[in-house]
C-alpha positions in Angstrom: 4.3 0.9 7.5 6.5 -1.4 5.4 3.5 -2.3 3.2 2.8 1.4 2.6 6.4 2.2 1.8 6.8 -0.7 -0.6 3.6 0.3 -2.3 4.6 3.9 -2.9 8.2 3.0 -4.0 6.9 0.4 -6.5 4.3 2.8 -7.9 7.1 5.5 -8.2 9.5 3.1 -10.0 6.8 2.0 -12.4 5.7 5.6 -13.1 9.4 6.6 -13.8 9.9 3.6 -16.1 6.7 4.5 -18.1 7.7 8.2 -18.1 4.5 9.1 -16.4 3.8 12.6 -15.0 3.1 11.2 -11.6 3.5 14.0 -9.0 2.2 12.6 -5.7 1.4 9.2 -4.2 -0.6 8.7 -1.1 -1.0 5.3 0.5 -3.3 4.8 3.5 -3.4 1.7 5.6 -6.0 0.6 8.1 -5.5 -2.2 10.5 -8.3 -4.1 12.1 -8.6 -7.3 14.2 -11.6 -9.3 13.0 -13.3 -12.3 14.4 -12.8 -15.8 13.0 -16.5 -16.7 13.5 -17.0 -16.8 9.8 -13.9 -18.9 9.0 -15.0 -22.3 7.7 -11.5 -23.8 7.6 -10.2 -22.5 10.9 -9.5 -24.9 13.7 -10.3 -22.3 16.4 -13.5 -20.3 16.1 -12.9 -17.8 18.9 -9.7 -16.2 17.6 -9.1 -13.1 15.7 -7.0 -12.3 12.6 -5.4 -9.1 11.3 -6.9 -7.4 8.3 -5.0 -4.6 6.5 -6.9 -2.4 4.1 -4.8 -0.4 1.6 -6.0 2.6 -0.4 -3.9 4.5 -2.9 -4.3 8.0 -4.4 -2.2 9.1 -7.4 -1.9 12.6 -8.7 -0.5 13.4 -12.1 1.1 16.7 -13.1 -0.6 18.2 -16.1 1.7 20.8 -17.7 0.5 24.1 -19.0 
């Protein structure tokens, strides 16, 4: 959740600094545990690692 919060706050600060018409920010995170079978430099081959995938959606306000 910290990654999602930090992402949205950073995007908001950047949009404000650039005087963007950014209206909405959506950050989605997905957490998976993946196998180390494909890891060439890992000492252990039977372990798992965390993978976090982040997607962002930005909506700008277009005045009339």
